[in-house]
N, C-alpha and C positions, 0 to 999 in steps of 0.2 A: 562101693562108691568112690570116686575122688573129691578131696577139696582142697584149697591150696592152705586153708587154716581151721583146723577141729575145734571147736571151743566147748569143753565140757562145764555143764553149769551155768545156768541161766539167771543167775544172782546178777546183784549190780556192776561188779566187776567182768564176768562172762559178757552179759547183755550190752555194757557199753563200749567195750573191745571190739565186738560184734559189729553195732553200728558203725566205730570209727573206720575199720577195716573195708566195710560194705560201701562205707561213703569215699573210702578212697582208692576202689576199683578193685580190691583183693575179695576174691572167692574165699567167701568164711560159711561155714555150718556151725549153729548152736545148738547144742544137744541139751535138752532139761529134761531130768528123768519124771517129773509130774505133768499131769495133764494139764495144768494150769498154773498161773502165780498165786493165787490166792491161799495164802497161808498167814494164817493170824500170829501177832505176837515176834514179827521179825522187826528188824529195827526202822524205823521209819522218819530219822532226824537227817533232813537233805538241811546241810550249813552251806554258807556263801562259797565257799571253794567248788563246792558240786553245781550251786544256782549258776556260777559263773561260767563252768563249762558247758551247761545246758546254753546259757545265752550265744555264747562262741556258736554252738551249732544250731543256732535259731529254733533253738524250743523252749526257751524260758516261759515266752507266751503259752504256751501249749501246756507247759506245766503248772504256770499260776495259774489256770483255767481249771485246773483238778480242783475238787475239794480241799482246802488245806488251811492250817492255822498258823501264823505267825508267832515267832517268841523273838521279842528283841534282848531277852534276861535271862541268865539262868540263877533259879530262885532256891535257895535251901532254907526249911521251915524247922526249925529246932522248936526245944520246948517253950522257949522265950520270945524268941523274935523269929522274923522272918529276912534273910540276907541275901543281897544281890551278890552272888561270887563273882560275877561275869554281866557286862553289858554290851550289847553290839553296837549301840549307839555311838556314831561317830567312825565306825567304821570305813574306811574309804573303799566303798563297793556300792554299787546299784542294789546290794541285795543285802542290808544291815542287818541281818535276822537268822533265824533258822525257821526253815521249814517244816511243818510235820504234817507228812503224805503218808498214806498206807504203801508199804515196798510195794504191793500189787499193782499200783495206779503207778509208780514210777516206772516199774517194771514193764507193764503194758504199753505205756508213751513211749519209752525207749524200743522196743522191740515195733512196735509198729513205724515208728520212722526208719527203723533198718529194714523195713519191708518194701521201703519205696524206692531200694536199689535191688537191680536184678540179679547182682552178686552174693545177696543175702541169703540164706535158707534157714528154717529154725524146723527143729524136729523134736516136737514133744511125745511125752510117754519115752524116751528114750535113752535108757540107764546102761552107763559106762559099767561094762564087767571085765575089762583088759585093756591093754595096749598092745600095740604092734611094731614087733621089734626086728632090725635086720641091719645086718653091717655095724652092730656097737650103738647104733641110732634108733628113738621113737620115731616111727614112719605112721602114726595114726593111732586108731582107736576099736577096740569091739564094742556095741552097744546091744542092747534087746530091748526090742520094741514091747508094743503094750500084748501083742498076742503070745511074746516069751519067745519069738526066734530072735535069733543074733544074726549081728551084720559086720561087716567089716567098713570102715571107713579110713581110707589112707590119705595122709594130709604130710604138703611140707613142714607143717609146726603143729601141735599139739598144746593147746592150751588147759590146763587144770585149773578150773574157777569154781570148783564144785564144793566149795564150802570147808568148814572144821573137822568133818569126816570125810575127807576127800578118799574118793576110789582111786582116783587116777593119781595122787600122792602116793597111798599102798601099793597101787600097782608097780608103780617106778621104784618102790622101798626106799624111799624119802620118809625120816622121822625128824617131827621137829622138838627143839628143846624145850622142855616145857617151865613156864617162870611161874607157875602158881595162881593161885586165887582164894581169899579166905570165904567166899560165898557164892552160893547158886541162886537161881531167880525163879521164882515161882510168877507165871502170866495169870493173869485173869482179868475180867471187866465187872463195873458195876455202872448201875444207871447214872446218869448226869441230870442235874435238876437244873433249874434258871437261875437260884438265887447263890450258888456256887462259883467259886473265883474262877476266871477264864485262864488261867495262868497253870501252864505244867509247873511242875514242882517236885523237889528230894525234901522227903521228910522224914528227919534225922531225930530219932531219942534212943535211950541208953535201951540196948537189948533187939530193937527194930528200926529197920529202913525201907521205906517203899516211895518209888519213883509213880508219879501222876501224872498220865498225858491227857490231855483234853482232847476227845475225837468227837465234839461235838454234841452227840447225843449218849453218850455215855464214856466213862473213863476206862482207858487203858492202864491197868495196874501193874506194875513191878516189885514184888516183895521179896524183899532179900532176908536169906538164910545162911547161916554157916554152913560151908562146903559138907558135902556128904549128910545134909541132915534131913532130906526130904521124907525118907522112909519114917521117920522120928514125927515129923510133921504128920504124915500121912496116918500114921498109928494114932496122932493125937486127935484126930477127926475135924471133920467141917468148923466143929461148934467152937473148939479152940483157934482154930483159924479166923471165924470171925469176929470172935470177942479180941483179937490183938488189932486186927484193922479197925476197929471201932475206939478203942484206944487209942490209935496212933491216928488217926485220921478221924474224930469225932463226927463231922459233918456227913461223912457214910456211915456212922452206926446205925442209922435204920433202913441200911439198903443191903446190909449184908446178909440178908434172909435170902437174895437173888442168888447167893451161891448155896446151891442146894447138896452140893455133894465133893468132894475133891477130885470126880471126873470132868468136873467144871476148871479146872486146875492144871496149867500147863509148866513144865518145868524145863529150865536153862541151865546145863552144866556148864558154868564157867570155866573157861580155860584161857591163858595168855601163854603163846607159843610163838615160835620163829624158827623158821627153816634156816640150818647153815648154808645148805645150797638149794635156790631156788630151781635149778636144771638140771637137764640133761640134753646133752645132744637130740635136738628135735624135739623136745619139752621144756615148755615154762610154766611154773606155779605163781599164781596170783593172789591178791583179796586172801580170804580166811582160809584159804588152803596153804599158803604161804608163811601166813603171820595170824591167827588167830586172837582177835582185840578182846579185852575185857568192854562191858558196858560202859564203861565211867567215860564220862564225857560225851558219849552217844555217836563216838566217829566212825564206826565200823564203815557204814554206807560209803563215806565219804574218802577212807583209806582206799577201800577197792574200787572208786571212781578214779582217784588219782593213779594208780597202779594198772588201770587201763589206758588212763590216756598218756602215760610214760611209755607202755609198751607200743601203742600205737604211733607214736611218732617216732619211735626207734627203728621200728620193724616193717610197717607198711611199705615202704620203698624196698628193700631186699624182697619182700613176702611178693610183689607185683613182678619182681626179677625172677621168682620160684625158688629160693632157698635161703635159709637164714643162718650164718654162720654161729657157733655157740657162743664166740665172744660178743657177740651182739646181745644175748640171752645175759650174758652175765654183767653186761652193760645196766640193762632193766633193773636186774639186781641190784648194782652197787647205786645206781640213782636213788631205790626206793630203799633202801636200807636205813639212811639217815632217819628219815621221817617216820619209818616204822618203828627203832630203836627210842628215838627219841620219844614218841607217843605212848609207850609201852612203857618205859621208865616213869613218865608221869603218873599213867595208869596205876601200875604198880606203887607210885608211893602214896597213892589216894588211896587207895588197900590197904596198905600198910599202917597208913598214921590215922585214916579216919574210920573205914569200914569196917577192917578188922577188929580194932577196940571197942567199934560198937556193939560188936554182933555179939564180942565176949561177955560186954557188960551183962546185968541183971536187967530185966525189964521192970520197970516202975511207970505209977499212972503221969501224965504229961498235965500237971493242975494249971499252968499258965492260959492251955488253950483247950481246956476239956471242954467249954463252954461256946467255944466261938464254930460259928459255921463255916467264916472263910480266914484263910491268915491276914487278911486285910486289915484288923483291928490289933496286929500285933506289936510290940513296943517296936520305935524307931529303932532301925538296927545303926551300926557302924558297918557299913558296906564297902569288902574290901573292892569292890568294883570303882568304889568313888578314890582310892589311893590312885596317885597317880601312874606310877609305874608299875603295880599290879595291875591296875585296871588295863591298861596299855597292851601289858603281855597277854592277860588273859584275853581280850577281847581279840587280839591277835592270831592264839592260839586256839581259842573255840572256832573263829570264824574262818581262818585260812589253813590251820597247822603247820608244820614246820616248813613244808617246800611245795607247795600249789603248783598244778600244772596248768600248761595251757593247750589247746589245739593248736597243734602244727603241720596236722595233715589236711591237705588241701583236698577238697572235693574234687573227684574224678570227672575229667569230663564225658558228657552225654551219660551221666549217673542221675538222671532225673527221676521224678516217679514213674512207676509202672504203673 
């Protein structure tokens, strides 16, 4: 088979890039190795920068019609008080909030929009197994279908957007520089009750940290553990984990019995890394395949979407002409390097100054909050978000990031719904 642009990976970077290119009249084939997008415990924080992109594409209304929850502030719940470390109120945007939406809903929305264009093709259960090389350049990829048969897909440009364990990156011989992380994350869920706080929050205590995301009928929970300690946590057993959760967030203590075994717990091996070179002739890496982000600030989806928009802005025209000089691939990397580096530096600072020391400390009870059902009764905080300069910088950084992109690719003539 042939296509103009082959994109490996149906995550945020790959799906958004496929939509933008198809909308611009470029023949694009998106390959996703799974049968659907329904995988739990993936990033689902959609920031104002991404909401702005959806609005520019005319998709904001469809997105906001999805079940979602808005968060105008970032809360940290300590043993003594609740801190607002960032507030998006006052952000100059139509969307001064973070929208929590399951990633599969986001991806279904984007690929459904892409299907409206005749130049878009989606191959599910298509696992990339190698690259096609000719004359010193990548000329497409090989993939395996659901029946185990292998196929060749030739393309003028191949995009690797297949995540932090990228098969495309591995096949290209590209190795990222690792910057390290002091933690891994355990993902699980517990029931939510009507009397619970409505806000998502980060709970911080000596030796323990956990993020809680309100999914209406349940809490999606991310419990941080020291890097490489998952086997030890598994050996200690589910009872020890349940006890730790109940101590850390007392209003969940009576529900931890819903965790019957460690089989209900998934582990995310946190990595912060970045390729020195994101491209080869005929090949470009984007999103986590080019730079794995820490979960700090919850910006992974948004950085990936910004990569996709920048790539489409620079590459759509040359792709319509049938060829992409490597210099343009370098330009994509140069444009996206600054926001990637600055964001990772901020994440690494939080990891070094807050997360690492907290996880190294010995766990102890949290008497100030032990009997509170929600953080609402905590002592009145001195909020960093209220400090003029710090508050403005945090609002801008969380809302838009370092270099927000905008859609510059015009919709191709006669590219209406099919």
